[in-house]
N, C-alpha and C positions, 0 to 999 in steps of 0.2 A: 326370219327367222331370228329370234335374240339369242346370242352367245352370252356366256358368263365365265368368268374365273375367279375361284376362291382363293382369298390369302390371308395371312396374318397381321394383326397390326405391325408388328416390327418389320416386316416386307413390303408393305404398303409405303413408305416413304422412298425406296428404292426404286418401287416402280414409277410413281409420279414424279421423281426427281431426273429419271433419265429418261431413255426413248421409250418407255412404257414396257410391256410385255415382251422382253426379249430373251431372257434368261431362264433358264429351266431344264429338264432333261428327263428323257425318256429312257426308260433301261430295259432291252429286249431279252426274250428268254434266254439266249445265249449268252448275255452276260455283258454286251456290249450298250455302252451306252452313248446315247444322241443327244450332243448338248445345243442348246439355244431353240428348244422345243417345249413347247407351251399348252399346259392343258386347258381346253375350254370344254364348255359344254350347255347342252340345250335346258337343262333342268336348270328353274332358279332357286332351287334349294339345295342346301349344302348337304344333304343326306343321300346315304345310297353309293357313295363315291369313293370311299375309303379315306377321306380327309381326316387328319389327325386333330385332335380337339385339346391339346395341348397337357393331358394327364397322361400319356402313356410313358411308358419307362421301357428306354430303348437297351438293348442287349449289346453285348461288345462287338459282335457282328453288324450290328444296326447302327451304331456309331462308328465302327470302321467303315462300312458303305458311306456314311455321311461325311466322312474326312473324305473319299475316295472323289466322289462326286462333286462335293464343294469345295476341292482344292484346301481343305484345311487341316494345320499342320497338327502332327500327336501331340503338343503339349497344349494346346485349345482344348479346354475343357468343352463335354458336349453333356447337358445335365439332362436334356428332354427335347421335347416340340414344342412347337406355337400350335394356337388356337387357328387352324386355318379355315375354319366354319364362319369366323367373324366379319370377315369384309367381302361382299361380294361386289364385282365390277362388271358393269354392264358392256359389251364390245362392239363398237360400230362396225355391223358387217361390212359396209361399204369402204370403210377404211382398211379391212380386212381384203375384200378384193382387188383393193389399189397396192397393197404391200406385198413385197415378195415374202418368200420364204413360207406363208401360212398355207397350209393344204390339211384336208380331212388326214384322218388316221389310216383311211383304207387306202386312199391315194398313196400316203408315206410308204405304207408295207408293200404295195405293187411296186412303187420305184425300187423298193430295195429288197425285191424279188421274195418277200416273205409271205 
């Protein structure tokens, strides 16, 4: 099974220059934010995932959320979103199997008693 991660051009450098896909977050229904969670999909196409395309106008609430999850200061301007449909990374599933910390969404929710 092939797995994919979609990202934007400005984010690609940090992915390639670091240890790869290690940063990300998942927001639970109760508002809890789980860091170091990366979204992967079996779909090779970027459609139907809710990915931003760079044209979205953010509300003040959305900007506040971005500051909170990204640890961004109030003085830093947030103008909009990046087009996360532009770059598709194919993930080596054998690498995932040998890496710690990766699990399915269902397993994560079971482990959290959700």
